[in-house]
Each structure stands twice: as C-alpha cells, then as structure tokens.
N, C-alpha and C positions, 0 to 999 in steps of 0.2 A: 507493500499499498502504500503510493507516494503521496498524498492528497487524502483527511479526511477532515470535514466540520457538520452536521450535524445533516444533510440530510444527500451530500455535493462529496464521490467518491471518485478519487484518478488512481489509476491502479499504470502497467504495464498493456492493461489490453483493453479494458473501456475508461470514461469517460463520463462520469452519471448523477444527473444532474436531477435529483428528484426523480420522475415516472421515466423520466427519457437519454438513455447509452446513446453514448457515440462509439463506437470504436476506432483506436485510437493508436491502429497501420490505417486507417482511412481519412480522417485527417492531415488536411495539408498545409493550411494557416494557424496563428492561432493569430485575433487580432483584439484590440478594445479602443472601442469609444466615448469617450467621453460625452453626454449634452446637458448644459447646463436645466436642473428642469425645474431655477426661481431667479432670477438675476435683479437685477436696479432699476429696472425701468419704472416702475409702477415709483420709483422714489425722484428719477429724475422729471416725469410730467405731473405731480405738487409739486415740489422744487420753484417748478415753472407754471403754473401758475399759481403759485403763491405770490413767487416774483408780478405775475402780470396784477393783483391786485392791488399788491403794495401798493405798484406802480399807479395806477387808479386811483385809487383813492387819496394820494397824493396832488394827483393832479388834477382834482375831482374842484373845474370853478364854481366863485358864488355858496349861496346856503350859509354862511359863517364859517363860524370855526372847527369846528368838530362833524363838519356835511361829511367827508371820508373815514370819519375813525370806525364806522362799523366794518367801513373793506379795507384798512387798513390792518383791522381787530383779527379779520373774518385770513385777510392776505399770509399776518406771520404765523398764526393756525395752522396753513397748511405749511407754508416753508418749518417751520416743529415736526409737525409732522411725517415733508419729505430729511429732515433729515435724519428721524427713526428705520425711517425705508431701508435710506439708504446707509448706513450704520450695517443693518444686515451683512452676515459675509452671503455670497453669492452659493448655492449647490446646483449638488453636478450628481447624475447618474449614468453609472460605469457598465456599458454595454458587454459582452463574452462573447468575440462573430468565433468561430470554426468556419472556416473553408476545408469542407471537402467535394469528395469526385463528382456529391449528383448536386451540390452549392454550398450558399453560404446561409446561415445556420443561427439564427441568435439562443444562448445555450445558457444564460446567466445576467442576474442585470443586479446592482449592489451602488450604492450610494458610499462604499467603501474602496477607500484607491488602495485600501494595505491591504483588501482582502481581494477584491484582481486582480491583484499584481502579485499573490502568487497562487492563486489558481493558475495564471498561465505560462510561472514559471513554471507549475506542476504540469503538465500539460507539456511545457516546451522537451521536460526531464524524461515526458513518457515518450515522447515521438524518438525524441533521440539516444530509446533504453531500447528500443525496437527494435 
C-alpha cells in the first residue's frame, strides 16, 4: 500500500477513490487543476459602489448642511463591508485529473492542497513502480 486515507487507497495495481477504481497500468498522466471557488470580486464591487455613494453625497448641491450626509454614511458602511470582504482569503478547490487510454477523468476533489499533492505523488510512485 502506497497511500491510504479513508476511502482513498493507492497501491501498485489500483488507485481507488471511493467507489471508483483505476488500474495504475492504464494511467498515463496525473494532473492537478486549481479552481478559485471564492475570490474578492464582491468586495471590489461593494468598494466601488461605496466610493460612488460617498462622492455623490459629497457633491450634493443645495439642500443645506446635511443634504448628502445619509448617502455619505451609506457609502461609508458599504466601504466597511467591502474592507471585510477583501480581507477574506481566496478559496481554491483542487481536482485530481487522471488521463487514461480511454480519456480524462476527474478522480478526486478537495480544498486541501497538501492532500492533493500527496495523492499525486502516490500515483506517480505507483506508476513508476509498475
């Protein structure tokens, strides 16, 4: 056994991912693809809207002293929300792709980069051991 973790096991004959099994001798290449699941796009959008609200409230003509105060406060709240959203880290999902003689298959998906790296190394070790 080269790798064992829960329902995933890899030996020199088979790579098993839950109910799916792949013969190691038929795996040609192993690839890891990263997909961004959560980014900072919404934070940038709220920041832009907040800055526009503040600028609009600041330049509000007439109406006395507090004419644009509500819009400025609303814009400031949006900028605060944007700051919180922009501080969050990006989240990635990693797909382990196996290319066999019959095509390409997504074998495993996780958000843990270390796990996907160990899986890839174990499959490469199994391929080289055959």
